[in-house]
C-alpha positions as CSV (number, residue, x, y, z in Angstrom):
1,X,51.5,103.4,100.6
2,X,51.3,104.1,104.3
3,X,52.1,101.0,106.5
4,X,49.2,99.5,108.4
5,X,49.9,99.6,112.1
6,X,49.2,96.4,114.1
7,X,48.1,96.1,117.7
8,X,50.6,95.2,120.4
9,X,50.5,91.7,121.7
10,X,48.8,90.9,125.0
11,X,50.8,89.4,127.9
12,X,49.2,86.1,127.1
13,X,50.3,86.3,123.5
14,X,53.9,87.2,124.6
15,X,53.8,84.2,127.0
16,X,52.7,81.9,124.2
17,X,55.4,83.0,121.8
18,X,58.2,83.0,124.4
19,X,57.1,79.5,125.6
20,X,58.9,78.2,122.5
21,X,62.3,79.4,123.8
22,X,63.2,76.2,125.7
23,X,61.8,74.0,122.9
24,X,63.7,75.7,120.0
25,X,66.9,76.0,122.0
26,X,66.9,72.5,123.6
27,X,70.2,70.7,123.3
28,X,70.0,68.4,120.2
29,X,66.9,70.1,118.8
30,X,67.0,70.1,115.0
31,X,64.6,72.7,113.4
32,X,64.9,70.9,110.1
33,X,63.9,67.2,110.1
34,X,64.8,66.5,106.5
35,X,65.7,68.1,103.2
36,X,63.8,67.1,100.1
37,X,64.6,67.8,96.5
38,X,67.9,67.7,94.7
39,X,68.7,65.1,92.1
40,X,65.9,62.7,91.4
41,X,66.1,59.0,90.3
42,X,65.0,60.1,86.8
43,X,67.9,62.5,86.6
44,X,65.8,65.6,87.1
45,X,66.7,68.2,89.7
46,X,64.3,70.0,92.0
47,X,65.3,72.8,94.3
48,X,65.9,71.6,97.9
49,X,63.4,72.5,100.5
50,X,63.1,71.6,104.2
51,X,60.6,69.6,106.3
52,X,60.5,71.5,109.6
53,X,59.9,70.0,113.0
54,X,56.3,70.5,114.1
55,X,57.4,72.9,116.8
56,X,59.0,75.1,114.3
57,X,55.9,75.1,112.1
58,X,53.8,76.0,115.1
59,X,56.1,78.8,116.3
60,X,56.2,80.4,112.9
61,X,52.4,80.2,112.5
62,X,52.1,82.1,115.8
63,X,54.8,84.6,114.8
64,X,53.0,85.3,111.6
65,X,49.9,86.5,113.4
66,X,48.9,90.1,113.1
67,X,50.1,91.2,116.5
68,X,53.7,90.2,115.6
69,X,53.7,91.6,112.1
70,X,55.3,94.8,110.8
71,X,53.6,95.3,107.5
72,X,55.9,98.3,106.7
73,X,59.2,96.6,107.6
74,X,62.3,97.0,105.6
75,X,64.1,93.7,105.1
76,X,67.4,95.5,104.9
77,X,66.8,97.3,108.2
78,X,65.6,94.2,109.9
79,X,68.7,92.3,108.8
80,X,70.9,95.1,110.0
81,X,69.2,94.8,113.5
82,X,69.6,91.0,113.5
83,X,73.3,91.2,112.5
84,X,74.0,93.5,115.5
85,X,73.5,91.0,118.3
86,X,74.0,93.7,120.9
87,X,71.2,95.7,119.3
88,X,68.7,93.0,119.9
89,X,69.3,93.2,123.7
90,X,67.9,96.7,123.7
91,X,65.4,96.5,120.9
92,X,61.9,98.0,121.2
93,X,58.7,96.0,120.8
94,X,58.3,97.6,117.3
95,X,61.8,96.5,116.4
96,X,61.1,93.0,117.7
97,X,58.1,92.9,115.4
98,X,60.2,93.9,112.4
99,X,62.8,91.2,113.1
100,X,60.1,88.6,113.6
101,X,58.6,89.6,110.3
102,X,62.0,89.2,108.7
103,X,62.3,85.7,110.2
104,X,58.8,84.7,109.1
105,X,58.9,86.1,105.5
106,X,62.5,85.2,104.7
107,X,61.4,81.6,103.9
108,X,59.6,82.9,100.8
109,X,63.0,83.9,99.3
110,X,65.3,81.3,100.8
111,X,64.3,77.7,101.6
112,X,65.7,76.9,105.1
113,X,65.7,80.5,106.2
114,X,63.6,79.8,109.3
115,X,65.8,76.9,110.3
116,X,68.9,79.2,109.9
117,X,67.3,81.9,112.1
118,X,66.8,79.3,114.9
119,X,70.2,77.6,114.4
120,X,72.2,80.9,114.4
121,X,70.6,82.1,117.6
122,X,68.5,84.9,116.2
123,X,65.2,83.5,117.4
124,X,66.7,82.9,120.8
125,X,67.9,86.4,121.1
126,X,64.6,87.9,120.0
127,X,62.6,85.7,122.4
128,X,65.0,86.6,125.3
129,X,64.5,90.3,124.5
130,X,60.7,89.8,124.4
131,X,60.8,88.2,127.8
132,X,62.7,91.2,129.1
133,X,60.3,93.7,127.5
134,X,57.4,91.9,129.2
135,X,59.1,92.1,132.5
136,X,60.0,95.9,132.0
137,X,56.5,97.0,131.0
138,X,53.2,96.7,132.9
139,X,51.0,98.2,130.2
140,X,50.2,95.1,128.2
141,X,46.6,94.2,128.1
């Protein structure tokens, strides 16, 4: 199956996504407000899952929009890019989209994934690179 290409974001869409940088990286900001699940009063156990701060929910709703998606991404390749922090500093827009897709979709497989991507600095590095790309290029609609 051939991947479906997505359009590039506009300058305004880049500005909207990157406007979350100071919010998500503010001193004392906690992406996860509370964890639910675990052992219940009746002795049953449910898998733990997070309640995210509203700003995190909003950021990931925007990051999941078509212009930020890489429908043909490889989770393994995206993780390799993310793990090489220096790589992110020179990533292309296409690679940024792959890494954002990894950050968005990872929650399906690991509760708390989105919070971890914020806490470990991945989202910060991606947004900083996106700001640099916007400054370098003048061909965004």
